[in-house]
PAZAPA-4460 file (N, C-alpha, C; in steps of 0.05 Angstrom, whole numbers, plus 32768, in hexadecimal, padded with zeros to 4 digits):
% residues 310
    n_x    n_y    n_z   ca_x   ca_y   ca_z    c_x    c_y    c_z   seq   type   mol
   8011   7FE8   8000   8000   8000   8000   8011   8019   8000     1      M     A
   800A   802C   7FEE   8019   8045   7FEE   800F   8058   8005     2      N     A
   801B   8070   8007   8015   8081   801D   7FF8   808A   801D     3      Y     A
   7FED   8093   8007   7FD2   809C   8006   7FBE   8085   800C     4      I     A
   7FC4   806E   8003   7FB3   8057   8008   7FB0   8050   8026     5      Q     A
   7FC2   805A   8036   7FC0   8055   8053   7FA5   805E   805E     6      Q     A
   7F98   8071   8051   7F7E   807A   805B   7F69   8065   8059     7      A     A
   7F6D   8051   8048   7F59   803B   8046   7F5A   8029   805F     8      Y     A
   7F6D   802D   8071   7F6F   801D   8089   7F5B   8026   809E     9      K     A
   7F4D   803C   8099   7F3A   8046   80AC   7F1E   804C   80A0    10      G     A
   7F0C   8054   80B1   7EF2   805D   80A8   7EF5   8076   8098    11      Q     A
   7EE5   8078   8082   7EE9   808E   806F   7ED0   809D   8067    12      R     A
   7EBC   809D   8078   7EA3   80AC   8072   7EA9   80C9   806E    13      E     A
   7E9A   80D6   805C   7EA0   80F2   8056   7E9C   8104   806E    14      L     A
   7E88   80FE   807F   7E84   810F   8096   7E9B   810F   80A9    15      W     A
   7EA9   80F9   80AA   7EC1   80F7   80BB   7ED7   810A   80B1    16      M     A
   7EDB   810A   8096   7EEF   811B   808A   7EE8   8139   808E    17      F     A
   7ECF   8140   808A   7EC6   815C   808D   7ECA   8164   80AB    18      I     A
   7EC1   8154   80BD   7EC3   815A   80DA   7EE0   815E   80E2    19      L     A
   7EF0   814B   80DB   7F0D   814D   80E4   7F1A   8165   80D7    20      T     A
   7F16   8169   80BE   7F22   8180   80B0   7F19   819B   80BD    21      T     A
   7F00   819D   80C2   7EF5   81B6   80CE   7F01   81BB   80EA    22      F     A
   7F02   81A6   80FA   7F0B   81A9   8116   7F29   81AF   8117    23      L     A
   7F39   81A3   8106   7F56   81A6   8107   7F5F   81BE   80F7    24      I     A
   7F53   81C2   80DF   7F5C   81D8   80CE   7F4E   81F2   80D3    25      A     A
   7F3B   81F2   80E6   7F2C   820A   80EB   7F3C   8223   80F1    26      G     A
   7F52   821F   8100   7F63   8236   8107   7F70   8242   80EF    27      I     A
   7F78   8231   80DB   7F84   823A   80C3   7F6F   8248   80B1    28      F     A
   7F58   823C   80B0   7F42   8248   80A0   7F3B   8264   80AB    29      I     A
   7F39   8266   80C6   7F33   827F   80D3   7F47   8294   80CD    30      G     A
   7F61   828D   80CF   7F76   82A0   80C9   7F75   82AA   80AC    31      N     A
   7F6F   8298   809A   7F6D   829F   807D   7F56   82B2   8079    32      F     A
   7F3F   82AD   8084   7F28   82BE   8081   7F2D   82DA   808D    33      I     A
   7F39   82DA   80A5   7F3E   82F3   80B3   7F52   8304   80A2    34      Y     A
   7F66   82F7   8097   7F7A   8306   8087   7F6D   8315   8070    35      Y     A
   7F59   8309   8063   7F4D   8315   804C   7F36   8328   8052    36      F     A
   7F29   8325   8069   7F13   8337   806E   7F1B   834E   8081    37      I     A
   7F31   834A   8090   7F39   835F   80A3   7F44   8377   8096    38      A     A
   7F40   838E   80A2   7F4B   83A7   8099   7F6A   83A6   809D    39      D     A
   7F7A   83AE   8089   7F97   83AE   808C   7FA0   83BC   80A5    40      P     A
   7F93   83D1   80AD   7F9B   83DF   80C5   7F97   83CE   80DE    41      A     A
   7F81   83BE   80DE   7F7D   83AB   80F4   7F92   8396   80F6    42      D     A
   7F9B   838C   80DE   7FB0   8379   80DD   7FCA   8384   80E9    43      L     A
   7FD0   839C   80E0   7FE8   83A9   80EA   7FE7   83AD   8108    44      D     A
   7FD0   83B4   8112   7FCC   83B8   812F   7FD0   839D   813E    45      M     A
   7FC5   8388   8132   7FC8   836E   813F   7FE5   8365   8140    46      A     A
   7FF4   836A   812A   8010   8363   8129   8020   8373   813D    47      Y     A
   8019   838D   8140   8027   839E   8153   8022   8395   8170    48      E     A
   8009   838D   8175   8003   8383   8190   8012   836A   8197    49      L     A
   8016   8359   8183   8025   8340   8187   8042   8346   818E    50      M     A
   804D   835C   8182   8069   8363   8187   806D   836C   81A4    51      K     A
   8058   8376   81B1   805B   8380   81CD   805B   8369   81E1    52      K     A
   8053   8351   81D9   8054   833A   81EB   8071   8330   81EC    53      I     A
   807B   832A   8203   8096   831E   8205   809A   8307   81F2    54      P     A
   80B1   8306   81E4   80B5   82F4   81CE   80AF   82D7   81D5    55      A     A
   80BA   82CD   81EC   80B6   82B1   81F3   8099   82AB   81FA    56      N     A
   808C   82BE   8207   806F   82B9   820D   805F   82B8   81F4    57      I     A
   8065   82CA   81E2   8057   82CB   81C8   805B   82B0   81B9    58      S     A
   8073   82A6   81BA   8079   828D   81AC   8069   8276   81B8    59      L     A
   8068   8275   81D2   8058   825F   81DF   803B   8262   81D8    60      V     A
   8030   827A   81D8   8014   827F   81D1   800E   8276   81B5    61      M     A
   8021   827A   81A3   801D   8272   8187   801F   8254   8183    62      N     A
   8030   8246   8192   8036   822A   818D   8024   8217   819D    63      L     A
   801A   821F   81B5   800B   820C   81C5   7FF1   8202   81B7    64      L     A
   7FE2   8212   81A8   7FCA   8208   819B   7FD0   81F0   8188    65      P     A
   7FE8   81F0   817C   7FEF   81DB   816A   7FF1   81C0   8179    66      F     A
   7FFB   81C0   8192   7FFC   81A7   81A1   7FE0   819C   81A6    67      A     A
   7FCE   81AE   81AD   7FB2   81A5   81B1   7FA6   819A   8198    68      F     A
   7FAA   81A8   8181   7F9E   81A0   8168   7FAA   8186   815E    69      L     A
   7FC4   8182   8162   7FD0   8169   815A   7FC4   8151   816A    70      L     A
   7FC1   8155   8184   7FB5   8140   8194   7F99   813A   818B    71      G     A
   7F89   814F   8184   7F6E   814C   817B   7F6D   813D   8160    72      L     A
   7F80   8143   814E   7F81   8135   8134   7F87   8118   8139    73      L     A
   7F99   8111   814A   7F9F   80F5   8150   7F87   80E6   815B    74      F     A
   7F78   80F4   816D   7F60   80E8   8179   7F4B   80E2   8163    75      V     A
   7F47   80F6   8152   7F33   80F2   813D   7F3B   80DC   8129    76      L     A
   7F54   80DB   8122   7F5E   80C6   8110   7F5A   80AB   811C    77      V     A
   7F61   80A8   8136   7F61   808E   8143   7F45   8085   814A    78      K     A
   7F34   8097   8154   7F1A   808F   815F   7F03   8094   814C    79      Y     A
   7F06   80A7   813A   7EF0   80AC   8126   7EF6   809C   810D    80      V     A
   7F0E   80A0   8102   7F15   8092   80E9   7F1E   8075   80EF    81      H     A
   7F23   806F   8109   7F2C   8055   8111   7F45   804C   8102    82      Q     A
   7F59   805D   8102   7F72   8058   80F5   7F89   805B   8109    83      R     A
   7F9F   804E   8103   7FB7   8052   8114   7FC5   806C   810B    84      S     A
   7FD3   8078   811E   7FE3   8090   8118   7FFA   8088   8106    85      I     A
   8004   8070   8108   801A   8067   80F6   8011   8068   80D9    86      L     A
   7FF7   8061   80D3   7FEE   8061   80B8   7FEC   807E   80AD    87      S     A
   7FE9   8091   80BF   7FE9   80AD   80B8   8005   80B8   80B3    88      L     A
   8019   80A9   80BD   8035   80B2   80BD   8045   80A6   80A6    89      T     A
   8043   808C   80A2   8055   807F   808F   804A   8064   8086    90      T     A
   8054   805A   8070   804E   803F   8067   8060   802A   8074    91      T     A
   8075   8033   8081   8088   8021   808E   807C   8015   80A7    92      R     A
   8089   7FFF   80B0   807F   7FF1   80C8   8082   8001   80E1    93      S     A
   8094   8015   80E0   8098   8028   80F7   80A3   8042   80EC    94      K     A
   80A1   8057   80FC   80AB   8071   80F3   80CA   8070   80F1    95      V     A
   80D4   8079   80DA   80F1   807A   80D6   80FD   8094   80DF    96      D     A
   8107   8095   80F7   8111   80AE   8103   812C   80B6   80F6    97      F     A
   813A   80A3   80E9   8152   80AA   80DB   814C   80BD   80C3    98      K     A
   8135   80B8   80B7   812C   80C9   80A1   8125   80E5   80AC    99      R     A
   8118   80E6   80C2   8112   8100   80CF   812C   8110   80D4   100      V     A
   813F   8102   80DF   8159   810F   80E6   8168   8118   80CD   101      L     A
   8168   8108   80B8   8176   810F   80A0   816B   8129   8093   102      F     A
   8151   812A   8090   8145   8142   8084   8148   815A   8096   103      S     A
   8147   8156   80B0   814B   816B   80C3   8167   8177   80C0   104      F     A
   817B   8166   80BE   8197   816F   80BB   819B   817C   809F   105      L     A
   818E   8172   808B   8191   817D   8070   8188   819A   806E   106      M     A
   8170   81A0   8079   8166   81BB   8077   8175   81CD   808B   107      I     A
   817E   81C1   80A2   818D   81D1   80B6   81A8   81DA   80AB   108      S     A
   81B6   81C8   809E   81D0   81CF   8092   81CD   81E4   807D   109      F     A
   81B8   81E1   806C   81B3   81F5   8057   81AC   8210   8063   110      Y     A
   819A   8211   8076   8192   822A   8082   81A9   8238   8090   111      T     A
   81B7   822A   80A0   81CE   8236   80AF   81E3   823F   809B   112      I     A
   81EA   822E   8088   81FE   8235   8074   81F7   824D   8064   113      G     A
   81DF   824D   8059   81D7   8264   8048   81D5   827E   8058   114      S     A
   81CD   827C   8072   81CC   8294   8082   81E8   82A0   8086   115      F     A
   81FB   8290   808C   8216   829A   8092   8224   82A3   8078   116      F     A
   821D   8297   8061   8227   82A1   8048   821D   82BE   8043   117      V     A
   8203   82C2   8047   81F7   82DC   8044   8202   82F0   8059   118      M     A
   8206   82E6   8071   8211   82F6   8087   822D   8300   8080   119      Y     A
   823D   82EE   8075   8259   82F6   806E   825A   8309   8057   120      S     A
   8245   8308   8045   8244   831B   802F   823C   8336   8038   121      I     A
   8227   8337   8048   821C   8351   8052   820E   834D   806D   122      D     A
   821B   8357   8082   820F   8354   809D   8205   836E   80A8   123      S     A
   8202   8382   8097   81FB   839D   80A0   81DF   839E   80AD   124      S     A
   81CD   838C   80A4   81B2   838C   80AF   81AD   8375   80C3   125      N     A
   81C2   8367   80CB   81BF   8351   80DD   81CC   8358   80F8   126      I     A
   81BC   8356   810D   81C6   835D   8128   81CA   8343   8138   127      I     A
   81E1   8341   8145   81E6   832A   8157   81DA   8331   8172   128      F     A
   81C5   8323   817A   81B6   832A   8192   81B5   8313   81A6   129      Q     A
   81C9   8302   81A5   81C8   82EA   81B6   81C8   82F1   81D4   130      F     A
   81B4   82E7   81E2   81B2   82EA   81FF   81AF   82CE   820A   131      N     A
   81C3   82C4   8219   81C3   82A8   8222   81AA   82A0   8231   132      P     A
   81A0   82B0   8243   8189   82A9   8253   8170   82A8   8241   133      V     A
   816B   82BD   8232   8154   82BE   8221   8155   82A8   820C   134      K     A
   816D   82A3   8201   816F   828E   81EC   816A   8273   81F8   135      F     A
   8174   826E   8210   8170   8254   821D   8152   824E   8220   136      A     A
   8143   8263   8229   8126   8260   822C   8119   825A   8210   137      V     A
   8122   826A   81FC   8117   8266   81E1   811D   824A   81D7   138      L     A
   8135   8240   81DC   813D   8226   81D2   812B   8210   81DF   139      F     A
   8126   8212   81F9   8115   81FE   8206   80F9   81FF   81FB   140      I     A
   80EE   8217   81F8   80D3   821A   81ED   80D2   820E   81D1   141      I     A
   80E6   8214   81C1   80E7   820C   81A5   80E8   81ED   81A2   142      S     A
   80FA   81E0   81B1   80FC   81C3   81AE   80E5   81B4   81BA   143      I     A
   80D7   81C1   81CD   80BF   81B4   81D9   80A6   81B8   81C8   144      L     A
   80A2   81D0   81BC   8089   81D6   81AF   8089   81D6   8191   145      L     A
   80A0   81DC   8184   80A0   81DB   8167   8099   81C0   815B   146      F     A
   80A2   81AA   8168   809A   8190   815D   807C   818C   815A   147      P     A
   806C   8198   816D   804F   8196   816B   8045   81A7   8153   148      F     A
   8050   81BF   8150   8047   81D0   813B   804C   81C4   811F   149      Q     A
   8065   81BB   811B   806B   81B0   8100   805D   8195   80FC   150      I     A
   8059   8186   8111   804C   816C   810F   802E   8170   8107   151      A     A
   8021   8184   8113   8006   8189   810C   8004   8190   80EE   152      L     A
   8015   81A2   80E5   8013   81AB   80C9   8019   8193   80B6   153      E     A
   802D   8183   80BD   8033   816C   80AB   801D   8157   80AC   154      E     A
   8015   8150   80C4   8000   813B   80C7   7FE5   8144   80BB   155      Y     A
   7FE0   815F   80BB   7FC7   8169   80B0   7FC9   816A   8091   156      L     A
   7FDE   8178   8087   7FDF   817D   806A   7FEA   8165   805B   157      F     A
   8003   815D   8061   800F   8147   8052   8005   812B   805C   158      R     A
   7FF8   812B   8073   7FEE   8112   807E   7FD0   810E   8079   159      G     A
   7FC0   8119   808A   7FA3   8114   808A   7F97   811E   806F   160      Y     A
   7F9B   8137   8068   7F8E   8141   8050   7F99   8134   8036   161      L     A
   7FB3   812F   8035   7FBE   8122   801D   7FB1   8106   801A   162      M     A
   7FAF   80F7   802F   7FA4   80DC   802D   7F85   80DD   8027   163      Q     A
   7F77   80EC   8037   7F59   80EC   8034   7F50   80F8   8019   164      Q     A
   7F5D   810D   8011   7F56   8119   7FF6   7F5E   8105   7FE0   165      V     A
   7F75   80F8   7FE4   7F7F   80E6   7FD0   7F6C   80CF   7FCB   166      G     A
   7F60   80C3   7FE0   7F4D   80AD   7FDB   7F32   80B7   7FD2   167      I     A
   7F2D   80D1   7FD5   7F14   80DC   7FCB   7F15   80E0   7FAC   168      L     A
   7F2C   80EC   7FA3   7F2F   80F3   7F87   7F3C   80DD   7F77   169      V     A
   7F47   80C9   7F85   7F54   80B1   7F79   7F6D   80B7   7F68   170      K     A
   7F7B   80CD   7F70   7F95   80D2   7F63   7FA8   80DF   7F77   171      N     A
   7FC1   80E3   7F6F   7FD5   80EE   7F82   7FDC   810B   7F7C   172      K     A
   7FD9   8113   7F63   7FE2   812E   7F5C   7FD0   8144   7F68   173      W     A
   7FB6   813E   7F69   7FA3   8152   7F74   7FA8   8158   7F91   174      F     A
   7FA9   8144   7FA3   7FAF   814A   7FBF   7FCA   8156   7FC3   175      P     A
   7FDD   8150   7FB2   7FF8   815D   7FB4   7FF5   817B   7FAF   176      L     A
   7FE8   8182   7F9A   7FE4   819F   7F94   7FD2   81AC   7FA8   177      I     A
   7FBC   81A0   7FAF   7FA9   81AC   7FC1   7FB5   81B1   7FDC   178      L     A
   7FC2   819D   7FE8   7FCE   81A1   8002   7FE4   81B6   8002   179      T     A
   7FF3   81B8   7FEC   8008   81CC   7FEA   7FFC   81E8   7FEA   180      S     A
   7FE6   81EC   7FDA   7FD9   8206   7FDA   7FCD   820C   7FF5   181      V     A
   7FC0   81F9   8001   7FB4   81FD   801C   7FC9   8204   8030   182      L     A
   7FE0   81F7   802E   7FF7   81FD   8040   8000   821A   803D   183      F     A
   8000   8224   8024   8007   8240   8020   7FF2   8252   802C   184      G     A
   7FD8   824C   8026   7FC2   825D   8030   7FC2   825D   804E   185      I     A
   7FC8   8247   805B   7FC8   8245   8078   7FDB   8259   8085   186      A     A
   7FF0   8261   8076   8003   8274   8081   7FFE   8291   8078   187      H     A
   7FE7   8296   806B   7FE1   82B0   8060   7FDE   82C6   8074   188      S     A
   7FD8   82BF   808D   7FD4   82D4   80A2   7FEF   82DB   80B0   189      A     A
   8004   82CD   80A9   801E   82D3   80B5   8026   82F0   80AE   190      N     A
   8032   82FE   80C1   803A   831A   80BB   804D   831E   80A4   191      P     A
   805E   830B   809E   8071   830E   8088   8062   830F   806D   192      E     A
   804A   8302   806C   803B   8303   8054   8032   8320   804E   193      V     A
   8028   832D   8063   8020   8349   805F   8038   835B   8059   194      A     A
   804F   8355   8066   8066   8366   8063   8074   8363   8048   195      A     A
   8075   834A   803E   8084   8345   8026   8072   8345   800D   196      I     A
   805B   833A   8010   8049   8338   7FF9   803C   831D   7FF8   197      G     A
   8022   831C   7FF3   8013   8303   7FF3   801E   82EF   7FDF   198      F     A
   8020   82F7   7FC5   8027   82E4   7FB1   8044   82DB   7FB3   199      W     A
   8056   82ED   7FBB   8072   82E4   7FBF   8074   82CE   7FD4   200      Q     A
   8066   82D2   7FEA   8068   82BF   8000   8058   82A5   7FF9   201      M     A
   8043   82A8   7FE9   8034   8290   7FE1   8045   827E   7FCF   202      M     A
   8055   828A   7FBE   8068   827A   7FAE   807A   826A   7FBF   203      I     A
   8084   8277   7FD4   8097   8269   7FE6   8089   8253   7FF7   204      F     A
   8072   825A   8002   8064   8247   8013   8059   822F   8003   205      Y     A
   804C   8235   7FEC   8041   821F   7FDC   8058   820E   7FD1   206      I     A
   806E   821B   7FC9   8085   820C   7FC0   8090   81FA   7FD5   207      G     A
   8091   8204   7FEE   809A   81F3   8004   8086   81DC   8009   208      T     A
   806C   81E2   8007   8058   81CD   800A   805B   81B7   7FF4   209      G     A
   8062   81BF   7FDC   8066   81AC   7FC6   807F   819B   7FCD   210      L     A
   8094   81A7   7FD6   80AC   8198   7FDE   80A5   8183   7FF3   211      L     A
   8097   818B   8008   8091   8178   801D   807D   8162   8014   212      L     A
   806B   816A   8002   8058   8156   7FF7   8066   8142   7FE6   213      G     A
   8078   814B   7FD5   8088   8139   7FC4   8098   8126   7FD5   214      I     A
   80A5   8131   7FEA   80B4   8120   7FFC   80A2   8109   8007   215      M     A
   808A   8111   800F   8078   80FE   801C   806F   80E8   8009   216      T     A
   8067   80F0   7FF1   805E   80DC   7FDD   8074   80CA   7FD3   217      L     A
   808B   80D6   7FCD   80A1   80C6   7FC3   80AD   80B4   7FD8   218      M     A
   80AD   80BC   7FF1   80B9   80AC   8006   80A5   809B   8015   219      D     A
   808B   809E   800E   8076   808E   801A   8074   8092   8038   220      E     A
   8078   80AB   8041   8076   80B1   805D   807C   80CE   8064   221      G     A
   8075   80D6   807C   8078   80F2   8084   8093   80F8   8090   222      L     A
   80A4   80E4   8094   80BD   80E8   80A4   80CE   80FE   8099   223      E     A
   80D3   80FF   807F   80E5   8113   8073   80D9   812F   8076   224      L     A
   80BE   8131   8072   80B1   814B   8074   80B1   8155   8091   225      A     A
   80AE   8143   80A4   80AF   814A   80C0   80CA   8155   80C8   226      L     A
   80DF   8148   80C0   80FA   8151   80C6   8101   816B   80B9   227      G     A
   80FA   816E   80A0   80FF   8187   8091   80F1   819F   809E   228      F     A
   80D7   819B   80A3   80C7   81B0   80AF   80D1   81B8   80CA   229      H     A
   80D8   81A5   80DA   80E2   81AB   80F5   80FC   81BB   80F4   230      L     A
   810F   81B2   80E3   8128   81C0   80E1   8124   81DD   80D7   231      G     A
   8113   81E0   80C4   810D   81FB   80B9   8102   820D   80CF   232      N     A
   80EE   8204   80DD   80E0   8215   80F1   80F1   821A   810A   233      N     A
   8100   8206   8112   8112   820A   8129   8127   821F   8124   234      L     A
   8133   821F   810C   8147   8233   8106   813B   824E   8101   235      L     A
   8122   824F   80F7   8114   8268   80F4   8110   8275   810F   236      A     A
   810D   8264   8123   810A   826F   813F   8124   8275   814C   237      S     A
   8138   8264   8149   8151   8267   8158   8167   8277   814B   238      L     A
   8168   8277   8131   817F   8283   8123   817B   82A1   811E   239      L     A
   8165   82A9   8111   8162   82C5   810A   8145   82CC   810B   240      V     A
   813F   82E4   8115   8124   82EE   8117   8122   8309   810A   241      T     A
   810A   8313   8106   8105   832E   80FB   80EB   8338   8105   242      A     A
   80E7   8352   8105   80CF   835E   8110   80B6   8358   80FF   243      D     A
   80BA   8350   80E6   80A4   834C   80D4   809D   832F   80CE   244      W     A
   80A8   831C   80DE   80A3   8300   80DA   808F   82F6   80EF   245      T     A
   8085   82DE   80EA   8072   82D1   80FC   807F   82C9   8116   246      A     A
   8099   82C3   8115   80A7   82BA   812D   80B8   82D2   8138   247      L     A
   80AD   82DE   814D   80BC   82F3   815C   80CA   82E6   8173   248      Q     A
   80E4   82E1   8170   80F2   82D1   8185   810C   82DF   818D   249      T     A
   8118   82D4   81A3   8132   82DE   81AC   8148   82CD   819E   250      D     A
   8147   82CE   8184   815A   82BE   8174   8177   82C9   8177   251      A     A
   8189   82BA   816C   81A6   82C3   816D   81AA   82DC   815E   252      I     A
   819D   82DF   8146   81A0   82F6   8135   8185   8303   8130   253      F     A
   8186   831D   8129   816E   832B   8121   8173   8339   8107   254      K     A
   8161   8335   80F4   8162   8342   80DA   8153   835C   80DB   255      D     A
   8160   8372   80D7   8153   838D   80D8   814E   8398   80BD   256      T     A
   8152   8388   80A8   814D   8393   808D   8130   8396   8088   257      S     A
   8129   83A5   8072   810E   83A9   806B   8102   838E   8061   258      E     A
   80E8   8389   8067   80DC   8370   805E   80D9   836F   8040   259      P     A
   80E8   835E   8034   80E6   835A   8017   80F0   833E   8010   260      E     A
   80E6   8334   7FFB   80EE   8319   7FF3   80F2   831B   7FD4   261      L     A
   810B   831F   7FCC   8112   8322   7FB0   810D   8308   7FA1   262      G     A
   810E   830A   7F87   8109   82F3   7F76   811D   82DD   7F7B   263      A     A
   8136   82E4   7F80   814A   82CF   7F84   8145   82C0   7F9E   264      I     A
   813A   82CE   7FB2   8134   82C0   7FCC   811D   82AD   7FCA   265      Q     A
   810C   82B1   7FB6   80F6   829E   7FB1   80FF   8288   7F9E   266      I     A
   810C   8290   7F88   8115   827D   7F74   812A   8269   7F7F   267      I     A
   813D   8274   7F8F   8153   8263   7F98   8149   824A   7FA7   268      L     A
   8138   824D   7FBD   812F   8235   7FCA   811A   8225   7FBA   269      P     A
   8107   8232   7FAE   80F1   8224   7FA2   80F9   8216   7F88   270      V     A
   8109   8223   7F77   8110   8218   7F5D   812B   820B   7F5C   271      L     A
   813C   8211   7F6F   8158   8206   7F6E   815E   81F4   7F86   272      I     A
   815B   81FF   7F9E   8163   81F0   7FB6   8150   81D8   7FBB   273      V     A
   8136   81DD   7FB9   8123   81C7   7FBE   8126   81B0   7FAA   274      Y     A
   8128   81B5   7F90   812E   819E   7F7E   8148   8190   7F85   275      P     A
   815C   819F   7F8D   8176   8193   7F94   8173   8180   7FAC   276      L     A
   8163   8189   7FC0   815E   8179   7FD7   814E   8160   7FD0   277      M     A
   813B   8162   7FBE   812C   814B   7FB5   813F   8137   7FA7   278      L     A
   8152   8142   7F97   8165   8131   7F89   8176   8121   7F9E   279      F     A
   817F   8130   7FB3   8190   8123   7FC7   8180   810C   7FD5   280      I     A
   8167   8112   7FDC   8156   80FF   7FEA   8150   80E7   7FD7   281      L     A
   814C   80EC   7FBE   8146   80D7   7FAB   815D   80C3   7FA8   282      S     A
   8175   80CE   7FA9   818D   80BD   7FA7   8191   80AD   7FC1   283      K     A
   818D   80BA   7FD7   8191   80AD   7FF1   817D   8097   7FF6   284      K     A
   8164   809C   7FEF   814F   8088   7FF5   8145   8079   7FDD   285      Y     A
   8153   807C   7FC6   814D   806B   7FAF   8131   806F   7FA3   286      G     A
   8128   8088   7FA2   810D   808D   7F97   810C   8086   7F79   287      W     A
   80F6   807B   7F70   80F2   8076   7F54   80D5   8078   7F4E   288      S     A
   80CE   8074   7F34   80B2   8075   7F2B   80A4   808E   7F34   289      N     A
   80B1   80A5   7F2E   80A6   80BF   7F36   808B   80C4   7F2B   290      W     A
   8086   80BD   7F12   806D   80C3   7F04   8056   80B6   7F13   291      K     A
   8058   809D   7F1B   8042   808F   7F28   803F   809A   7F45   292      D     A
   8055   809F   7F53   8053   80A7   7F6F   8047   80C3   7F72   293      K     A
   804B   80D4   7F5D   8041   80EF   7F5F   8028   80F4   7F4F   294      L     A
   8023   80E4   7F3A   800C   80E9   7F29   7FFA   80D1   7F25   295      F     A
   8001   80BB   7F32   7FF3   80A2   7F2E   7FD7   80A2   7F3A   296      G     A
   7FC8   808D   7F34   7FAD   808A   7F3E   7FAE   807E   7F5A   297      K     A
   7F99   8083   7F6A   7F96   8077   7F84   7F7F   8063   7F83   298      V     A
   7F84   804A   7F88   7F70   8035   7F87   7F6E   8028   7FA3   299      T     A
   7F56   801E   7FA9   7F53   8010   7FC2   7F61   7FF5   7FC1   300      E     A
   7F73   7FEF   7FD4   7F81   7FD5   7FD3   7F6E   7FBE   7FDB   301      P     A
   7F76   7FA6   7FD5   7F66   7F8F   7FDD   7F60   7F8F   7FFB   302      P     A
   7F49   7F86   8003   7F41   7F87   801F   7F54   7F79   8031   303      K     A
   7F60   7F63   8027   7F73   7F54   8039   7F8D   7F63   803F   304      E     A
   7F91   7F79   8030   7FAA   7F89   8034   7FA8   7F9C   804B   305      D     A
   7F90   7FA0   8056   7F8D   7FB3   806C   7F74   7FAB   807D   306      Y     A
   7F74   7FB6   8094   7F5C   7FB2   80A5   7F58   7FCB   80B6   307      K     A
   7F3F   7FD1   80BC   7F39   7FE8   80CC   7F3C   7FE1   80EA   308      I     A
   7F49   7FF3   80F8   7F4D   7FEF   8115   7F32   7FEE   8123   309      I     A
   7F2E   7FDA   8133   7F15   7FD9   8142   7F18   7FE6   815D   310      E     A
***
């Protein structure tokens, strides 16, 4: 059974899908609606109010809801859909944490390396603001709570929605595109979207969603996407912060430059770095049959190949 077919291991009534999606994705839907109907002045006021909250307290307030929603998603999958969490995670007999670690290190090395290359070229807008006590608190909060945040997003978009939509439409390309677009839209209320520009940031977010979705389908599991997402978000919290980003933290560095995202900063990761990372992963894990894994049909496997958890 491939990754999307794992959804056949549970109950699949439409009302279950609608209920679970509404309960878990409600916060993202609400943010999206608010972003488009709110007055820009109200948005600016909300962002300014957020800045007045101590950084670490603000971070905890932002991350704690994800822990609750992740737990709720697991409860709904197990007791409503009557599926195991393993079937939501991977086609393997157990979660491969070596895969999580590899993708975590891959994005971490790239992020740290590219930052210091840019820092060595021009550090005029970068402030070294390392405070051992504040950073220690930030580090503890980050390693405790970011796993819940990234896990919710991966289990919701690349996990639950990818699988459930896939068995509804009977193909793989549509859920890949849909979940990537939804992943971008889910971040539309972030302050950097207002600061930099909606379409510029959507290219980046949707491109990242496509990368994570391709990882998931080609590798038949969420492990690589989980590691990548965790490494990206942890370093966004710990390494460098800015006044116009969603993460206001006591990071090691602070970027004081004007909020802008030039073409090269979009094209480089989405069109160059991401495909290179997929190439590295494909060689390491022996990916093949790309056409079927990304664009193939989804069919119900023989009944003897799966059973619903009682």
